[in-house]
C-alpha positions as CSV (number, residue, x, y, z in Angstrom):
1,M,0.0,0.0,0.0
2,T,1.2,3.5,-0.9
3,T,2.0,5.7,2.1
4,V,1.0,9.2,1.1
5,V,3.1,12.1,2.3
6,P,0.7,15.0,2.7
7,L,1.4,18.3,1.0
8,A,0.8,21.7,2.4
9,N,-2.6,23.2,1.6
10,E,-1.1,25.1,-1.3
11,P,1.7,23.2,-3.1
12,Q,4.8,25.2,-3.8
13,F,5.1,25.9,-7.5
14,D,7.8,27.9,-9.3
15,P,6.9,31.5,-8.7
16,Q,6.7,32.4,-12.4
17,L,4.4,29.4,-13.0
18,A,2.3,29.9,-9.8
19,E,1.3,33.4,-10.9
20,L,-0.3,31.9,-14.0
21,L,-2.6,29.4,-12.3
22,P,-5.5,31.7,-11.4
23,A,-6.0,32.7,-15.0
24,L,-5.8,29.1,-16.1
25,K,-8.7,28.0,-13.9
26,G,-11.5,26.5,-16.0
27,F,-9.2,26.2,-19.0
28,V,-7.1,23.3,-17.9
29,P,-8.4,19.8,-17.0
30,V,-8.1,19.7,-13.2
31,G,-10.7,17.5,-11.6
32,M,-12.0,16.4,-15.0
33,T,-14.7,13.8,-15.1
34,M,-16.0,12.0,-18.2
35,E,-19.0,14.4,-18.2
36,Q,-16.6,17.3,-18.7
37,L,-14.5,15.8,-21.4
38,E,-16.4,17.4,-24.3
39,Y,-16.0,20.8,-22.7
40,F,-12.2,20.4,-22.6
41,R,-12.1,18.9,-26.1
42,G,-13.8,22.1,-27.2
43,M,-11.0,24.4,-26.0
44,P,-9.5,26.4,-28.8
45,Q,-6.1,25.5,-30.1
46,P,-3.8,27.4,-32.4
47,S,-3.9,26.1,-36.0
48,I,-0.8,24.8,-37.7
49,E,-0.7,28.0,-39.8
50,E,-0.7,30.1,-36.6
51,Q,2.1,28.1,-35.2
52,I,4.2,28.3,-38.4
53,N,3.6,32.0,-38.3
54,G,5.0,32.8,-41.7
55,R,8.2,30.9,-41.4
56,P,9.4,28.9,-44.4
57,V,7.9,25.6,-43.1
58,T,5.3,23.4,-44.8
59,S,2.8,20.9,-43.4
60,V,1.5,18.4,-45.9
61,D,-1.3,15.9,-45.1
62,H,-1.2,12.2,-46.0
63,T,-3.9,9.5,-45.5
64,I,-2.4,6.2,-44.3
65,R,-3.6,2.9,-42.9
66,G,-3.8,2.8,-39.1
67,Y,-5.0,0.1,-36.7
68,N,-7.2,-2.6,-38.4
69,G,-6.4,-1.0,-41.8
70,D,-8.6,2.0,-41.1
71,E,-7.7,5.3,-42.6
72,I,-6.0,7.9,-40.4
73,V,-4.2,11.2,-41.3
74,V,-0.6,12.2,-40.7
75,S,1.0,15.5,-41.5
76,V,4.6,15.9,-42.6
77,I,6.3,19.1,-41.3
78,S,9.5,20.2,-43.0
79,R,11.5,23.2,-44.0
80,E,10.6,24.5,-47.4
81,D,14.2,24.1,-48.7
82,H,14.6,20.6,-47.2
83,Q,16.7,18.4,-49.6
84,E,19.3,16.3,-47.8
85,A,18.1,13.2,-46.0
86,R,18.4,13.9,-42.3
87,G,16.8,12.9,-39.0
88,G,13.1,12.3,-38.7
89,V,10.8,12.7,-35.7
90,L,7.4,11.0,-35.2
91,G,5.5,13.5,-33.1
92,I,2.7,12.3,-30.9
93,H,0.5,14.9,-29.4
94,G,-0.6,15.2,-25.8
95,G,-4.0,15.5,-24.3
96,G,-4.3,12.4,-22.0
97,M,-5.0,10.2,-25.1
98,V,-8.6,11.6,-24.9
99,M,-8.4,15.1,-26.4
100,C,-6.5,17.4,-28.8
101,N,-5.3,16.8,-32.3
102,R,-2.1,16.2,-34.3
103,F,-1.3,19.9,-34.3
104,A,-1.5,20.4,-30.6
105,S,1.7,22.1,-29.5
106,A,3.5,21.5,-32.8
107,Y,5.9,24.3,-32.0
108,P,9.0,22.0,-31.3
109,L,8.4,20.2,-34.6
110,I,8.4,23.6,-36.4
111,D,11.4,24.8,-34.5
112,W,13.4,21.6,-35.3
113,A,12.5,22.0,-39.0
114,M,13.9,25.5,-38.9
115,E,16.9,25.0,-36.8
116,L,18.0,21.4,-37.4
117,D,16.3,20.7,-40.8
118,I,14.5,17.7,-39.2
119,V,11.4,16.3,-40.9
120,S,8.5,15.4,-38.5
121,V,5.5,13.3,-39.0
122,T,2.6,14.1,-36.6
123,V,-0.1,11.5,-36.4
124,E,-3.9,11.9,-35.9
125,Y,-4.2,8.8,-33.7
126,R,-7.7,7.9,-32.5
127,L,-8.8,9.0,-29.1
128,A,-10.4,7.2,-26.2
129,P,-13.1,6.5,-25.0
130,E,-14.5,6.2,-28.5
131,H,-11.4,4.2,-29.5
132,P,-9.8,2.6,-26.4
133,Y,-6.5,0.7,-26.3
134,P,-5.0,-0.6,-28.6
135,Y,-6.2,2.0,-31.1
136,G,-4.0,4.9,-30.0
137,V,-0.7,3.1,-29.8
138,E,-1.3,1.0,-32.8
139,D,-2.1,4.1,-34.9
140,C,1.1,5.6,-33.8
141,Y,3.1,2.5,-34.6
142,A,1.5,2.4,-38.1
143,A,2.6,6.0,-38.6
144,L,6.2,5.0,-37.6
145,E,6.1,2.1,-40.1
146,W,4.8,4.4,-42.8
147,M,7.5,7.0,-42.0
148,H,10.2,4.4,-42.3
149,A,8.8,2.8,-45.5
150,N,8.6,6.3,-47.1
151,A,11.8,7.6,-45.8
152,T,13.3,8.2,-49.3
153,E,10.3,10.2,-50.5
154,L,10.3,12.2,-47.3
155,R,14.0,12.8,-47.5
156,I,14.6,11.2,-44.1
157,D,17.5,9.0,-43.0
158,P,15.8,5.8,-41.9
159,E,18.6,5.2,-39.4
160,K,17.9,8.5,-37.7
161,L,14.4,8.1,-36.4
162,V,13.2,9.5,-33.0
163,V,9.8,9.1,-31.4
164,F,8.7,12.2,-29.5
165,G,5.7,12.9,-27.3
166,G,4.5,14.8,-24.3
167,S,2.0,13.9,-21.6
168,G,-0.4,11.3,-23.1
169,G,1.7,11.6,-26.3
170,G,4.7,10.7,-24.1
171,G,3.0,7.5,-23.0
172,L,2.1,6.6,-26.6
173,A,5.7,7.4,-27.7
174,A,7.0,5.0,-25.0
175,G,4.5,2.3,-26.1
176,T,5.4,2.8,-29.7
177,T,9.0,2.4,-28.9
178,L,8.3,-0.9,-27.0
179,L,6.3,-2.2,-30.0
180,A,9.2,-1.3,-32.4
181,R,11.6,-3.2,-30.2
182,D,9.4,-6.3,-29.7
183,R,8.2,-6.5,-33.3
184,K,11.7,-5.9,-34.6
185,G,10.3,-2.9,-36.5
186,P,12.0,0.4,-37.5
187,K,15.2,0.8,-35.5
188,L,15.0,4.0,-33.5
189,R,17.8,6.4,-32.8
190,G,16.0,7.6,-29.6
191,Q,12.8,8.3,-27.7
192,L,12.0,11.7,-26.2
193,L,9.4,11.6,-23.5
194,Q,8.2,14.8,-21.9
195,C,6.1,14.5,-18.7
196,P,5.0,11.0,-19.9
197,M,1.7,9.4,-18.9
198,I,2.8,5.8,-18.5
199,D,1.2,4.2,-15.4
200,D,-2.5,3.5,-15.1
201,R,-2.2,2.4,-11.5
202,N,-1.8,5.9,-10.0
203,E,-0.1,4.4,-6.9
204,T,3.0,6.6,-6.7
205,L,3.4,9.3,-4.1
206,S,3.1,12.1,-6.7
207,A,0.0,10.5,-8.2
208,H,-1.7,10.8,-4.7
209,Q,-0.2,14.2,-3.8
210,F,-1.3,16.3,-6.7
211,D,-5.1,16.4,-6.8
212,N,-7.2,19.4,-7.5
213,V,-4.0,21.5,-8.1
214,G,-1.9,22.4,-11.1
215,V,-3.1,21.8,-14.7
216,W,-3.6,18.0,-14.7
217,D,-4.3,16.1,-11.5
218,R,-5.1,12.7,-10.1
219,T,-8.8,12.9,-10.8
220,S,-8.3,13.8,-14.5
221,N,-5.6,11.1,-14.8
222,I,-8.0,8.5,-13.5
223,T,-10.7,9.7,-15.8
224,A,-8.4,9.4,-18.8
225,W,-7.1,6.0,-17.9
226,D,-10.6,4.7,-17.4
227,A,-11.4,5.8,-20.9
228,I,-8.2,4.4,-22.5
229,L,-8.6,1.0,-20.8
230,A,-12.3,0.6,-21.0
231,G,-12.8,-0.3,-17.4
232,S,-9.7,-2.4,-16.8
233,R,-7.5,0.4,-15.2
234,G,-5.4,-1.0,-12.4
235,Q,-6.0,-4.6,-13.2
236,E,-3.2,-7.1,-13.4
237,D,-3.5,-7.8,-17.2
238,V,-3.1,-4.3,-18.4
239,S,-0.6,-4.3,-21.4
240,M,2.7,-2.6,-21.2
241,Y,2.1,-1.1,-24.6
242,A,-0.9,0.7,-23.1
243,A,0.9,1.6,-19.9
244,P,4.7,1.3,-20.4
245,A,5.4,1.5,-16.7
246,R,4.0,-2.1,-16.6
247,S,7.0,-3.4,-18.6
248,K,9.1,-5.8,-16.7
249,D,11.9,-5.6,-19.3
250,L,13.3,-2.2,-20.3
251,S,16.4,-3.6,-22.0
252,G,17.0,-3.0,-25.7
253,L,15.5,0.4,-25.9
254,P,17.1,3.3,-27.8
255,P,18.8,6.2,-26.0
256,T,16.1,8.0,-24.0
257,F,15.4,11.5,-22.8
258,I,12.8,11.9,-20.1
259,D,11.8,15.1,-18.3
260,V,9.0,15.9,-15.9
261,G,7.9,18.6,-13.6
262,G,8.9,18.4,-9.9
263,A,5.3,19.2,-8.8
264,E,3.0,17.0,-10.9
265,V,1.3,13.7,-10.9
266,F,3.7,12.0,-13.4
267,R,6.9,12.9,-11.5
268,D,7.5,9.6,-9.8
269,E,6.5,7.3,-12.7
270,A,8.8,9.2,-15.0
271,I,11.7,8.9,-12.5
272,A,11.0,5.2,-12.1
273,Y,10.9,4.6,-15.9
274,A,14.3,6.3,-16.4
275,T,15.7,4.4,-13.6
276,G,14.4,1.1,-15.0
277,I,16.1,1.8,-18.4
278,L,19.4,2.6,-16.6
279,N,19.1,-0.5,-14.5
280,A,18.6,-2.6,-17.6
281,G,21.8,-1.3,-19.1
282,G,20.3,1.3,-21.3
283,E,21.0,5.0,-21.8
284,A,18.7,7.5,-20.2
285,E,18.9,11.2,-19.5
286,L,16.5,12.4,-16.8
287,H,15.5,15.9,-15.9
288,V,13.1,16.8,-13.0
289,W,12.3,20.4,-13.3
290,G,12.1,22.2,-9.9
291,A,8.6,23.1,-8.8
292,A,7.1,22.9,-12.3
293,F,3.6,21.8,-13.0
294,H,2.6,19.5,-15.8
295,G,3.2,20.8,-19.3
296,F,4.9,23.9,-18.1
297,Y,7.1,24.1,-21.2
298,D,4.0,24.5,-23.4
299,I,2.0,26.7,-21.1
300,A,4.8,29.1,-20.0
301,P,7.6,28.7,-22.6
302,N,9.1,32.0,-21.6
303,S,9.5,31.2,-17.9
304,A,13.1,30.6,-16.8
305,V,12.5,26.9,-16.0
306,A,10.8,26.3,-19.3
307,R,13.6,27.9,-21.2
308,S,16.1,25.6,-19.5
309,C,13.8,22.6,-20.2
310,I,13.5,23.5,-23.9
311,A,17.2,24.1,-24.3
312,A,18.0,20.7,-22.7
313,R,15.5,18.9,-24.9
314,D,16.7,20.6,-28.1
315,Q,20.3,20.0,-27.3
316,W,19.6,16.3,-26.7
317,I,17.8,15.7,-30.0
318,S,20.6,17.5,-31.8
319,R,23.2,15.4,-30.1
320,I,21.4,12.1,-30.7
321,L,20.8,12.7,-34.4
322,S,24.4,13.8,-35.0
323,R,26.0,10.6,-33.6
């Protein structure tokens, strides 16, 4: 049984982040129940055109075959003058696997196109509860296979593929990486997991401590996992491809970057996952960012802690693709 260490009435968040929380109330999924899901799904998001903001970057849609052969859409984001085959990133959006779309927080994909000439493929995986596990992770794996099979056309080096995701997308990125290993699929150069959602059991200290605070809490996490696993959350037979923290073997994974806020639900499961990779003889770089809440790098990218986080993330992907 988990022994819960109580927090003070008001958790201590980084001052630059804490001052944003009052304005975020009602706009971030804290205490989200299934009845509120459609409300949060309806929150406005910047379009891909707004995120590109006039820079010489293109986004081209393709229809591919996802799980069960159904059609899904992916978008290829690249610099307009891209010619030489370089690294490729499969981008998997966040939103707890229950909300948002493939263009949610596409800023890093656009930045990497501009600064590193990376080609990214962002996938419109299907959301729970309408499409519970295995739809999401299988759609993402199908996008990875399509990306690898079409590397020449996309001008991607097929030996320099990275899977990237944050929050729910981080969980799907980890699950996709496990599938690639176990199915002997595309060989990955790395996986980049930001604040990943990887454990349906919600038994860690941080999973208990952060409820009704921050921007994603224990209640919202339970709601999302119930949707993803169609009522089997917490049961013994939950697949590691749905909840990668369930994996008993983290060997054979590519170099991994994991970061997480120091004041959020996912803190302890992210730390445990990085530790598991290291204990299995793998390579993992772990950052726990101070008193940061979930998704701080997207919500407050100009805060000091977010600037440090983004710099570390971008430096890692540059290093891993230049090996």
